[in-house]
C-alpha positions in Angstrom: 58.9 183.4 33.2 56.9 180.2 33.4 53.1 180.1 33.7 53.4 178.5 37.1 55.7 181.4 38.3 53.3 184.0 37.0 50.4 182.3 38.8 52.2 182.3 42.2 53.3 185.9 41.8 49.8 187.0 40.9 48.4 185.3 44.0 51.2 186.8 46.2 50.5 190.4 45.0 46.8 190.4 44.5 45.2 188.3 47.2 44.2 189.9 50.4 44.0 186.7 52.5 47.4 185.0 52.5 46.5 182.6 55.2 47.4 179.1 54.2 49.3 180.4 51.2 52.0 178.0 50.1 54.9 179.3 48.1 56.7 176.9 45.9 60.4 177.4 46.8 61.4 175.0 44.0 60.9 177.9 41.7 64.0 179.3 43.2 66.1 176.1 43.3 69.7 176.6 42.4 70.4 176.7 38.7 73.5 174.7 39.4 71.6 171.8 41.0 73.7 168.7 40.6 77.0 170.5 41.1 78.2 168.4 44.0 81.9 167.9 43.1 84.7 170.1 44.4 86.4 172.1 41.6 89.5 170.6 40.1 92.9 172.3 40.0 92.3 173.2 36.4 89.0 174.8 37.2 90.6 176.8 40.1 93.5 177.9 37.9 91.2 179.0 35.1 89.1 181.0 37.6 92.2 182.7 39.0 93.3 183.6 35.5 89.9 185.3 35.0 90.4 187.3 38.2 88.0 185.1 40.2 89.5 184.5 43.6 88.4 184.2 47.2 89.2 187.3 49.3 87.7 189.6 51.8 87.4 193.3 51.3 87.7 194.0 55.0 91.4 193.1 55.1 92.1 195.4 52.2 90.1 198.2 53.8 91.9 197.8 57.1 95.3 198.0 55.5 94.3 201.0 53.4 93.1 202.9 56.4 96.1 202.0 58.5 98.7 203.0 55.9 96.7 206.1 54.9 96.6 207.4 58.5 100.1 206.4 59.3 101.2 208.6 56.4 98.9 211.4 57.7 100.5 211.0 61.1 104.0 211.5 59.6 103.2 214.4 57.2 100.4 215.9 59.4 102.6 218.9 60.4 103.7 219.5 56.9 100.0 219.4 55.6 99.0 221.8 58.4 101.8 224.2 57.5 100.9 224.1 53.8 97.2 224.7 54.4 98.0 227.5 56.9 100.3 229.1 54.5 97.8 229.0 51.7 95.0 230.3 54.0 97.2 233.2 55.3 98.2 234.1 51.8 94.7 234.5 50.5 93.2 236.0 53.6 95.9 238.7 53.8 96.2 239.6 50.1 92.6 239.2 49.0 92.1 242.9 48.7 95.0 243.4 46.3 93.8 240.7 43.9 92.8 241.8 40.4 89.9 239.6 39.4 90.5 238.6 35.8 90.1 235.4 33.9 93.8 234.9 33.7 94.4 235.6 37.4 91.6 233.2 38.4 93.0 230.4 36.3 96.5 231.1 37.7 95.3 231.0 41.3 93.3 227.8 40.6 96.4 226.2 39.2 98.4 227.1 42.2 95.8 225.8 44.6 95.4 222.6 42.6 99.2 222.0 42.6 99.4 222.4 46.4 96.4 220.1 46.8 98.1 217.5 44.6 101.2 217.7 46.7 99.2 217.2 49.9 97.0 214.4 48.6 99.5 212.4 46.5 101.3 210.7 49.5 97.9 209.8 50.9 96.7 208.3 47.6 100.0 206.5 47.2 99.7 205.0 50.6 96.1 203.9 50.0 97.1 202.4 46.6 99.9 200.5 48.2 97.6 199.3 51.0 95.1 198.0 48.4 97.8 196.0 46.6 99.2 194.7 49.9 95.8 193.7 51.2 94.9 191.8 48.0 98.4 190.3 47.5 98.4 189.0 51.1 95.3 186.9 50.3 95.6 185.8 46.7 99.2 186.8 45.7 100.0 188.8 42.6 97.6 188.1 39.8 96.8 190.6 37.0 93.8 189.9 34.8 91.9 192.0 32.4 89.0 189.5 32.0 86.7 191.3 34.5 86.9 194.4 32.4 85.6 192.6 29.3 82.0 193.2 28.3 79.9 190.0 28.2 76.5 190.5 26.6 75.5 186.9 27.5 75.2 187.9 31.1 72.6 190.6 30.4 69.6 188.3 31.0 66.4 189.4 32.7 65.3 186.3 34.6 63.0 187.3 37.5 63.3 183.9 39.3 67.1 184.1 39.2 67.1 187.8 40.3 64.7 187.1 43.2 66.7 184.0 44.3 69.9 186.1 44.4 68.2 189.0 46.2 66.2 187.0 48.9 67.9 183.6 49.1 71.6 184.5 48.6 74.1 183.7 51.4 76.5 186.3 49.9 73.9 189.1 50.1 72.8 188.1 53.6 76.4 188.0 54.8 77.2 191.4 53.2 74.1 192.9 54.8 75.1 191.4 58.2 78.6 192.8 57.8 77.4 196.2 56.9 75.0 196.5 59.8 77.6 195.0 62.2 80.3 197.4 61.0 78.1 200.5 61.4 77.0 199.5 64.9 80.5 198.4 66.0 82.3 201.4 64.6 79.7 203.7 66.1 80.3 202.0 69.5 84.1 202.4 69.0 83.7 206.1 68.2 81.5 206.5 71.3 84.1 204.8 73.6 86.9 206.9 72.2 85.0 210.2 72.5 83.8 209.3 76.0 87.4 208.6 77.1 88.5 212.0 75.7 85.4 214.0 76.7 87.3 216.3 79.0 89.8 217.2 76.4 87.0 218.0 73.9 85.4 220.3 76.4 88.7 222.2 76.8 89.1 222.8 73.0 87.6 226.4 73.1 90.3 227.4 75.6 93.3 226.4 73.6 94.9 227.7 70.4 93.7 226.7 67.0 96.9 224.6 66.4 96.5 222.8 69.7 92.8 222.2 69.1 93.5 220.7 65.6 96.2 218.5 67.1 93.9 217.2 69.8 91.1 216.6 67.3 93.5 214.8 64.9 94.7 212.5 67.7 91.1 211.6 68.7 90.2 211.0 65.1 93.3 208.9 64.6 92.4 206.7 67.6 88.9 206.2 66.2 90.2 205.3 62.8 92.9 202.9 64.1 90.5 201.1 66.3 88.0 200.8 63.4 90.9 199.4 61.3 91.6 196.8 64.1 87.8 196.0 64.1 88.0 195.4 60.3 90.9 193.1 60.7 88.9 191.1 63.3 85.9 190.9 60.9 88.2 189.9 58.0 89.2 186.6 59.5 85.8 184.9 59.6 84.7 186.7 56.4 87.8 185.3 54.5 86.8 181.7 55.3 83.2 182.5 54.4 84.2 184.0 51.1 86.5 181.0 50.4 83.7 178.6 51.1 81.3 180.5 48.8 84.0 180.7 46.1 84.4 177.0 46.2 80.6 176.5 46.1 80.3 178.7 43.1 82.9 176.7 41.2 81.5 173.2 42.1 81.2 170.9 39.1 78.9 168.1 38.0 80.3 164.6 37.5 79.8 165.1 33.7 81.9 168.3 33.7 84.7 166.5 35.6 84.6 163.7 33.0 84.7 166.2 30.1 87.6 168.0 31.7 89.4 164.8 32.2 89.0 164.0 28.6 90.3 167.4 27.5 93.2 167.2 29.9 94.4 163.6 29.6 92.5 162.6 26.5 89.6 160.3 25.7 90.1 156.9 27.5 89.2 155.1 24.3 91.8 157.0 22.4 94.4 156.4 25.0 93.6 152.7 25.2 94.0 152.5 21.4 97.3 154.4 21.5 98.6 152.0 24.1 97.5 149.0 22.0 99.2 150.5 19.0 102.4 151.0 21.0 102.3 147.4 22.2 101.8 146.2 18.7 104.9 148.2 17.5 107.0 146.9 20.4 105.9 143.4 19.7 106.7 143.6 16.0 110.1 145.0 16.7 110.7 142.4 19.4 109.6 139.5 17.1 112.1 140.7 14.5 114.9 140.5 17.1 114.2 136.9 18.2 116.1 135.3 15.3 119.3 137.2 16.5 119.1 135.6 20.0 121.7 133.3 21.4 119.4 131.4 23.7 115.7 131.4 24.8 115.0 130.6 28.5 111.5 129.1 29.0 109.2 128.3 31.9 108.6 125.9 29.8 105.1 127.1 28.6 104.2 130.4 30.3 107.4 132.5 29.9 110.0 132.9 27.3 113.0 135.3 27.4 115.4 135.7 24.5 119.0 136.7 25.3 121.8 138.0 23.1 125.4 138.5 24.0 128.3 140.1 22.0 131.5 140.0 24.0 133.1 142.8 22.0 130.3 145.4 22.7 128.4 144.1 25.7 129.4 143.8 29.3 126.6 141.3 30.0 123.8 139.5 28.0 120.9 141.7 26.9 117.2 140.9 26.8 116.0 141.3 23.2 112.5 139.7 23.6 110.3 138.4 26.3 106.7 137.3 26.6 104.1 135.4 28.5 101.5 132.8 27.3 100.7 133.5 23.6 103.7 135.8 23.1 105.9 133.2 24.8 104.6 130.6 22.4 105.4 132.8 19.5 108.9 133.4 20.7 109.5 129.7 21.2 108.1 128.9 17.7 110.5 131.5 16.1 113.4 130.2 18.1 112.6 126.6 16.9 112.3 127.7 13.3 115.7 129.5 13.5 117.4 126.7 15.4 118.0 128.9 18.5 118.9 127.0 21.6 116.2 126.8 24.3 116.8 126.1 27.9 114.0 125.3 30.4 114.7 127.1 33.7 111.5 128.0 35.5 112.9 130.2 38.4 115.3 132.1 36.1 112.6 132.6 33.4 110.2 134.0 36.0 112.8 136.2 37.6 114.0 137.7 34.3 110.4 138.4 33.2 109.4 140.1 36.5 112.5 142.3 36.8 113.6 143.1 33.3 112.3 144.8 30.1 113.3 144.6 26.5 116.7 146.2 26.1 117.8 145.7 29.7 121.1 144.0 30.5 121.4 141.2 33.0 122.1 142.5 36.5 125.0 141.4 38.5 123.0 139.2 40.9 121.9 137.1 38.0 125.3 136.7 36.3 125.9 133.3 37.7 122.6 131.8 36.8 122.8 133.2 33.2 126.4 132.1 32.9 125.3 128.5 33.6 122.8 128.8 30.7 125.5 130.1 28.4 127.9 127.4 29.5 125.3 124.8 28.6 124.8 126.5 25.3 128.5 126.5 24.5 128.9 122.9 25.5 126.0 122.0 23.2 127.7 123.8 20.3 131.0 122.2 21.1 132.8 125.5 22.0 136.1 125.3 23.8 136.7 127.6 26.8 138.9 129.9 24.6 136.1 130.1 22.0 133.5 130.8 24.6 135.3 133.8 26.0 
């Protein structure tokens, strides 16, 4: 705790006259100040893998209650018969019991077995409801990370604790929900009991079985209406929890940059790799220029080297191309190796824009390229039969 914090707390607890007292709320400023950027997909995926997801407990509670009492509704008569049979058994044969250690353990085992039979369907329904309620919100995601012990989180920081207790939206929302649920459920129970008040007054005049049945129906109404109330609360609470979840995962600009570097790589490294790749391509391309049949130029800005082998190629192939300095280098190599050069500005520009090294001439450019090769063959004195 800082000295300034100690000073303000001392004044808060020890002074009798608090008039004009000014409390420095900056002491409770968010630790994550500066986290203004929405979490990235990678951040959300990592949080999900750790079991951190946006969900509302109200939906899960409502589904658990509904499934549990639906099961109770279907097996209620069987549960009643089982409890009645056990009660009759012990009430009618109690005088004949021999109280020994072995007999007590045996009877406890019997009662426990019957209790398990009664409670197991209800527990299974509640378990299924919990899974359905969570899966409906976040899907199926199993994570053991929340079970791991993290000693780094055991920090006693009074400022942080007081901020979370008194200035936390999450705690305020949970407090509001708790108070609202208690009041609303109490009101629901009052309405149901009021509507069935005459039946409740007649319970002493009916049989025990009928009284239990009526009470069960009233209780079921209360619980089902409370479950509906939880479902209504779950809708706005889910959006609130989602908003708080996103807020808790917000990142700083520096964190986004670091994540980008980790995911895609350092921009300087990637730029260097691209440069190396270009150098390799250029070196391989320069080696192929002496094998060209013809070089089509702009005449200065573009240069495209073509090669055609009638036995293995259906059309001429681009083996080198370049612009400005690279075009100059291609022309120089072509000149040194006595490769025929043709100046055709439209064709040179079209070939450079549309094709890459290794591409074959497309059909719509066959005629223009064939004129270049016809000029080449005439220059070399080929006959038509030699050209084809």
